[in-house]
C-alpha positions in Angstrom: 0.0 0.0 0.0 1.4 3.5 -0.8 2.6 5.6 2.0 -0.2 8.3 1.6 -3.0 5.7 1.5 -1.6 4.0 4.6 -1.5 7.3 6.4 -5.1 8.1 5.3 -6.3 4.7 6.5 -4.5 5.2 9.8 -6.2 8.5 10.3 -9.6 7.1 9.5 -9.2 4.3 12.0 -8.0 6.8 14.6 -10.9 9.1 14.0 -13.4 6.2 14.2 -11.9 5.1 17.5 -12.0 8.6 19.0 -15.6 9.2 17.9 -16.9 6.0 19.6 -19.1 6.6 22.6 -17.6 6.3 26.1 -19.5 3.1 26.9 -16.5 0.8 26.9 -16.1 0.8 30.6 -13.8 3.9 30.7 -14.6 7.1 32.5 -14.8 10.4 30.7 -11.4 11.5 32.2 -9.7 8.3 31.1 -11.0 8.7 27.6 -9.7 12.3 27.4 -6.3 11.1 28.5 -6.3 8.4 25.8 -7.2 11.0 23.2 -4.3 13.3 24.2 -1.8 10.4 24.1 -3.1 9.3 20.7 -2.9 12.9 19.4 0.8 13.2 20.5 1.8 10.0 18.9 0.0 11.0 15.8 2.0 14.2 15.5 5.3 12.4 16.1 4.3 9.9 13.4 3.5 12.7 10.9 6.9 14.3 11.6 8.7 11.0 11.1 6.9 10.4 7.7 7.3 13.8 6.2 10.8 15.0 7.4 13.9 14.0 5.3 15.5 10.8 6.3 19.0 12.3 6.3 18.3 14.3 9.4 18.3 11.0 11.3 21.7 10.0 9.9 25.1 11.7 10.7 27.3 12.4 7.6 30.4 10.1 7.4 33.6 9.9 5.4 36.2 7.2 4.8 40.0 7.9 4.6 42.2 5.3 2.9 46.0 5.7 3.2 47.8 3.6 0.6 51.0 3.2 -1.5 51.9 1.1 -4.5 55.0 -0.2 -2.8 54.9 -1.2 0.8 58.4 -2.7 0.7 61.1 -0.3 -0.7 64.9 -0.1 -0.8 66.9 2.5 1.0 67.2 5.6 -1.2 63.9 5.0 -3.1 61.1 7.5 -3.5 57.9 6.6 -1.8 54.5 8.1 -2.9 51.8 7.9 -0.2 48.2 8.5 -1.4 45.4 9.6 0.9 41.9 9.0 -0.5 38.8 10.7 1.0 35.4 9.3 0.0 31.8 10.1 1.2 28.2 9.8 0.1 27.9 13.5 1.0 29.8 16.5 -0.4 33.2 16.9 1.3 34.2 20.4 2.3 37.2 21.4 4.3 39.8 18.8 5.4 42.5 19.1 8.1 44.7 16.2 9.1 48.1 15.3 10.7 49.9 12.3 9.2 52.5 10.7 11.6 55.5 8.5 10.6 58.9 7.4 11.8 61.4 10.2 10.8 64.3 7.8 11.2 63.0 5.6 8.4 61.3 8.1 6.0 62.0 11.7 5.1 59.2 14.0 3.9 60.1 15.7 0.7 56.9 17.7 -0.3 56.5 21.4 0.3 53.3 22.9 -1.1 50.1 24.7 -0.4 48.3 21.6 1.0 51.0 19.5 2.8 53.9 20.8 4.9 55.9 19.5 7.8 58.6 16.9 8.6 60.4 15.4 11.6 57.7 12.7 11.9 54.5 14.8 11.3 53.0 16.2 8.1 50.0 18.7 8.3 47.5 18.6 5.5 45.3 21.7 5.2 42.7 21.9 2.5 40.2 24.6 3.5 38.1 27.2 1.8 37.2 24.8 -1.0 34.8 26.6 -3.5 32.9 23.4 -4.4 32.4 20.2 -2.6 33.1 16.7 -4.0 32.5 13.1 -2.9 36.0 11.9 -3.7 39.4 13.6 -3.0 43.0 12.5 -3.3 46.3 13.8 -1.8 49.8 12.5 -2.8 52.7 12.9 -0.4 56.3 12.2 -1.4 58.8 10.6 0.9 62.4 9.5 0.7 63.5 6.1 2.1 66.1 7.3 4.5 67.1 4.3 6.6 66.4 0.6 7.1 63.4 -0.3 9.2 59.7 -0.3 9.5 57.2 2.6 9.9 53.5 3.0 10.2 51.8 6.0 8.6 48.5 7.1 10.2 46.3 10.1 10.8 46.1 11.4 14.3 42.9 12.1 16.3 43.1 15.8 15.4 42.0 14.9 11.8 38.7 16.6 10.7 36.5 16.2 7.6 33.6 18.7 7.3 30.4 18.5 5.3 30.2 21.0 2.4 26.5 21.5 2.8 26.2 21.9 6.6 29.8 22.6 7.7 29.4 19.9 10.4 32.3 17.6 11.3 31.8 14.2 9.7 32.4 10.9 11.5 35.6 9.4 10.0 36.8 5.9 9.5 40.5 5.4 8.5 43.2 2.9 8.2 47.0 2.6 8.8 49.7 2.1 6.2 52.9 0.1 7.0 56.0 0.5 5.0 59.3 -1.4 5.3 62.7 -0.1 4.0 65.0 -3.0 3.1 68.5 -3.1 1.7 69.5 -3.4 -1.9 70.5 -6.9 -2.8 73.9 -5.5 -3.9 74.4 -3.8 -0.6 77.2 -5.2 1.6 76.2 -6.8 4.9 79.8 -6.7 6.2 79.6 -5.2 9.7 83.0 -6.3 11.0 85.9 -4.2 12.2 89.3 -4.8 10.7 91.2 -2.8 13.4 90.6 -1.8 17.0 93.2 0.3 18.8 93.2 2.2 22.0 95.2 4.9 23.6 96.1 4.6 26.4 95.9 0.9 27.3 96.0 -2.4 25.5 93.2 -4.9 24.7 93.0 -7.9 27.0 93.2 -10.2 24.0 94.4 -9.9 20.4 91.7 -8.3 18.3 89.7 -10.6 16.1 86.8 -9.4 14.0 84.4 -12.1 15.2 85.2 -11.6 18.9 82.8 -9.1 20.3 84.0 -8.6 24.0 87.3 -7.1 25.2 88.6 -5.4 28.4 91.3 -2.9 29.2 92.7 -1.4 32.4 93.5 2.3 32.6 94.9 4.6 35.2 92.9 6.8 37.6 93.7 9.9 35.6 92.0 8.6 32.4 88.5 9.8 31.7 88.1 8.6 28.1 90.0 6.7 25.4 91.1 7.6 21.9 89.7 4.7 19.9 90.7 3.8 16.4 87.9 1.6 15.0 88.3 0.9 11.3 85.5 -1.1 9.4 86.4 -3.8 6.9 83.9 -2.3 4.5 84.5 1.3 3.7 80.8 1.9 3.2 80.0 0.7 6.8 79.7 3.3 9.5 81.0 3.2 13.1 79.5 4.8 16.2 80.8 4.7 19.8 78.9 5.2 23.0 80.0 5.4 26.6 83.5 6.6 25.9 83.6 9.5 28.4 83.6 10.5 32.0 84.9 7.1 33.3 84.2 6.4 36.9 86.4 4.3 39.2 85.7 0.7 38.6 84.1 -0.9 35.5 82.8 1.2 32.6 81.2 -0.1 29.4 82.0 1.3 25.9 80.1 0.0 22.9 81.4 0.2 19.4 78.7 -0.4 16.8 79.3 -1.1 13.1 76.4 -0.7 10.7 76.8 -2.3 7.3 75.5 -0.8 4.1 72.6 -3.3 4.2 71.6 -2.2 7.7 73.1 -5.2 9.5 74.8 -4.2 12.7 77.5 -5.7 15.0 78.4 -4.3 18.4 81.8 -4.7 20.0 81.8 -4.3 23.8 84.8 -2.9 25.7 85.0 -3.2 29.5 87.1 -0.4 30.8 88.5 -0.9 34.4 89.5 2.5 35.8 91.8 2.0 38.8 91.6 4.0 42.0 94.0 6.8 42.6 97.5 5.6 43.7 97.2 2.2 42.0 99.6 1.3 39.2 97.8 -0.1 36.1 98.8 -3.7 35.4 99.0 -4.4 31.7 98.3 -1.2 29.9 101.9 -0.9 28.5 102.0 -4.5 27.3 103.6 -4.7 23.8 105.7 -1.5 24.3 109.4 -1.6 23.9 111.3 -2.1 27.1 112.2 1.1 28.7 109.6 3.1 26.7 107.8 5.7 28.8 104.3 6.2 27.5 102.7 9.5 28.7 99.4 8.3 30.2 98.1 11.9 30.3 98.6 12.2 26.5 94.9 11.5 26.1 94.2 14.9 27.3 96.2 16.4 24.5 93.9 15.1 21.7 90.4 16.4 21.7 87.7 17.3 19.2 86.1 20.7 19.4 83.0 21.7 17.4 82.3 25.3 16.5 79.3 25.9 14.3 79.7 23.3 11.4 83.5 23.1 11.8 85.5 20.4 13.6 88.8 21.3 15.3 91.4 18.9 16.7 92.9 20.5 19.8 95.5 19.9 22.4 99.0 21.3 22.2 97.8 22.4 18.7 94.7 23.8 17.0 93.9 22.3 13.6 90.7 22.9 11.7 89.7 19.7 9.9 88.9 20.2 6.2 87.9 18.0 3.2 90.5 18.0 0.4 89.3 19.6 -2.8 89.6 18.0 -6.2 92.8 19.9 -6.8 94.4 18.3 -3.7 96.3 15.0 -4.3 96.4 12.5 -1.5 100.1 11.3 -1.0 100.8 8.1 -2.8 100.6 5.0 -0.6 97.8 6.4 1.6 94.1 5.5 1.6 91.1 7.2 3.1 89.7 5.8 6.4 88.2 7.1 9.7 89.2 7.7 13.3 86.8 8.2 16.2 87.8 11.0 18.6 85.4 12.0 21.4 82.7 9.8 19.9 82.9 11.6 16.4 84.3 10.0 13.3 86.8 12.1 11.4 88.5 11.4 8.1 92.1 10.3 8.1 94.5 8.6 5.7 96.5 5.4 6.6 99.6 3.9 5.0 98.4 1.1 2.8 101.7 -0.8 3.3 101.4 -0.7 7.1 97.8 -0.5 8.3 98.9 -0.9 11.9 101.1 2.1 11.8 100.7 4.7 14.6 101.0 7.5 12.0 98.0 8.8 10.2 97.5 11.8 7.9 94.9 14.6 8.4 94.0 17.4 6.0 93.4 20.8 7.6 94.3 24.4 8.3 96.4 25.6 11.2 96.1 28.9 13.1 98.4 30.6 10.6 96.0 29.7 7.7 98.4 27.1 6.3 96.4 24.3 4.6 97.8 20.9 3.9 98.3 17.4 5.2 99.4 16.9 8.8 100.8 13.8 10.4 99.1 12.5 13.6 101.0 10.3 16.0 98.2 8.4 17.7 100.5 6.9 20.3 101.9 10.2 21.5 98.9 12.3 20.4 101.0 14.9 18.6 100.6 16.5 15.2 103.2 18.0 12.9 103.3 19.2 9.3 103.5 16.4 6.8 106.8 16.4 4.9 106.0 15.4 1.3 109.6 14.4 0.6 110.0 11.7 3.1 108.2 10.5 6.2 110.0 8.3 8.7 107.8 5.6 10.2 109.9 3.5 12.7 112.6 2.0 10.6 110.7 2.6 7.3 111.2 5.4 4.9 108.3 6.2 2.7 109.2 8.3 -0.4 106.2 9.7 -2.2 106.0 9.8 -6.0 106.8 13.5 -6.3 109.9 13.0 -4.2 111.1 10.2 -6.6 110.6 12.6 -9.5 112.7 15.2 -7.8 115.5 12.7 -7.2 115.3 11.6 -10.8 115.7 15.2 -12.0 118.6 15.7 -9.6 120.3 12.6 -11.0 119.8 13.8 -14.6 121.4 17.2 -13.7 124.4 15.4 -12.2 124.8 13.3 -15.3 124.5 16.4 -17.6 127.1 18.2 -15.5 129.6 15.3 -15.8 129.0 15.1 -19.6 129.5 18.9 -19.8 132.8 18.6 -17.9 134.0 15.8 -20.2 133.1 17.8 -23.3 134.9 20.9 -21.9 138.0 18.8 -21.2 138.0 17.4 -24.8 137.5 20.9 -26.3 140.4 22.2 -24.2 142.7 19.4 -25.3 141.8 20.0 -29.0 142.4 23.7 -28.6 145.8 23.1 -27.1 146.7 20.7 -29.9 145.7 23.2 -32.6 147.7 26.0 -30.9 150.8 23.8 -30.8 150.4 22.9 -34.5 150.1 26.5 -35.5 153.2 27.5 -33.5 155.2 24.6 -35.0 154.3 25.6 -38.5 155.2 29.2 -37.9 158.6 28.3 -36.6 159.3 26.2 -39.6 158.5 29.1 -42.0 160.8 31.4 -40.0 163.7 29.0 -40.5 
């Protein structure tokens, strides 16, 4: 039955009931109360039938966060799409997208999306015309290995274009994992671990993770030389400062290019004042006196974006330009000072050498390579002609060229002297012949 006919039939029945005589056993007052109740219900029914159904339903919207690639490689670009859909017209939209800033880096900067450091604000307000579907694309950079979840916070609001009311919102969460490139190395081993002062309790082996060392009461930190086997791996050190009397833990972490990590643990036993350390000079030549306070001479000082190596000297550390030639026989590596990795150059023929090269500028403004003695913690200008390392003498290529030219000059000098002698002998012979012929003519 159509809705109008049903309502007419209902009214006819209601009228017929209200027009019946009050002879059904009810009093006149009870009949009047029943009529009032019936009239109230009738009015509510009319309002329910004729008012729009939408008034009884709150407007809602759905937000879907998605990406074509949920597993990406480090360095890749990640496009995250945010879809808004609703059966009603969508007006203004404001939302905050959270993510792990250690894994992803936000790259966009525009009128709608802005932010970073783990939170992106999306502001799309003042829209001239509502729509039932909307899309936002955000661009990220895969910064580091790991997993992250991207989701909108509770402060997210979607407004109806028609009424301006806040819609109820249902949304999801997007998970992205950054993995390593198949070609990336997973070598997280160290090839060298040296300390100053002190000596490791056992010979260093790349697969052995735990070591110990005993130091004097005046040592508050160590100079640690931790060189990775893979040049693309990174080294970080924690706990290497403000040693207290007793046991202290220093951790040396190596992160491979693939993201794989290995941690070497160093137990540093700082002795009480007045005690003599037992084995920190093991391996030194007999009679050698190692200055245990030398550690205080080598420090890393940071000013603005510059690093300075300080102590009995003051050297600003620089990166060699393209016009600077690294001395032959040296390769680039790193040295950790005060928990910060700095660039140094080691002798390829003697990786265990106590001498390293630094490139920097001294207080006088003189730029060039400087030689660091990591045993004595001293720095001096690097002599490009020859560098004495123990009993070895390393002669760079340019020095060999100089020696070659010097030898050539000596040879030319000798040849010139010989030619001069020959010419002199010939001249004397000619003079004698002329004199002899003249005497013969006079006779």
